[in-house]
N, C-alpha and C positions, 0 to 999 in steps of 0.2 A: 747656090748657097743656103747655107742650114740653116732653118726657121730661130729666133728668138726663143726664148722658155722664160716662161715668169712662173712666179710660185702662187701668184693671188693676183688675178682683172688690176689691181688696186695699183699694182703694180707699172703695167700697161695703162692707165689713167696720166700716175703721176712723171711718166715719162714724159708727156703731151705737155703736162697743163703745172707740174710742180715744180717748184724753187720759189726763190719771194716775187719772183715780178711779174711769172707771167697770168693769175691768176686775178692781178691788179690791171692788169693792160686789159683782158679778156673785159672786167666789170668797166670799165671806160668804154671799153668798145660795145657794149650791149646796150649802152644810150647813145649811140648815130657813129657816124667815120668823125676818124678825127686824123688830122697831120702829126708828124713826129713832134715840132715844138709844143702846138697840144698836148697829148703827152706828157710831154717833160715835164711838160708846168704842173702839170696837174700829180707827178705822180716825185713829188720832193724828196731826195735823196738818192736818185737812181741817176747811173750816170751816164751819157751820149751814146758809150760804145757798147754799154750791159743794154739798152734802148735796143740797138741796134740790132745787135745780138738776138734778142729773146722776139723782135718783129720776127728776122729772118727766121727763126728755128718755128715761132706757129705759122708763118707764110708757109714756112717746108712741111710742116706737118697738116696744111689744108684748115688752119681753123680760120686763118686769118687771107682778107686777097690783099694785095699788096695795089692801089691803081694808080697809074699814073698819068699826066694831065697833060696833050700836049700842048704846052706854051711857055710863053716867056715870061717873067721868069718859070723855074719847072713847077710843078705842086704835084705834091704824090699824099695820097689817105691810104686808110687803114680802114676796113673791116668786116664783119664776119662775116664766115661762110657760112652756109647752109647745113654744112656741118658744125663750124666753131656756132652756130644758134643750138647743136645741140648739148653741150656742156654749161648752158645758163641756168636752167635747175640745179646743177650741183652746184655751182657758183653762188649759186640764192639763200642754199640750206648753207654754204660756208658761210655767208654771210649772218646770217642768223643764229648760227651758230658762235661765231667767234664775238656779236654781240651779247649772249647770252654768259658767253666766258669771260666777258672784259666784266659784266655787272658782279658776276658772281666776283669775281678777282678783285676788284677795285672798287664793286658798290658808285657812284658815278660814273659813268662813261665820260663825261667830258672832260674826267680830268685828265684820261689818256689818249682821244682818240681826236686827231687831227679836225680842225675844218678841212674838210672836203666835202664836194659837190656829192658824192657816195652815200655823204655820213648824215646828210638833210633828211630826217625822215617826220 
């Protein structure tokens, strides 16, 4: 199998954490284990199908663990792997830059930033 080629390293990073939802999922998992339903409630606008797809891709890339508890009804939780924790600095930097951008463009962040546990500062 021929190795994949990238123009710059950021392409490799975006292949794993890029897209609209993966970084948001990871930001929530930085605050602890979450069940699928918890993530769905925290992420208004994401469909169940998209959430499931993004979780599977993050698991395949070794960024998150899927923990299955042997009980009835079944319980599944997601958490960051050790490798997943290595991306948290990038996410914190993106969040800080995003806040600066919002304030620069819109002035008052409360005008455009949803109420969310991750936005409490």
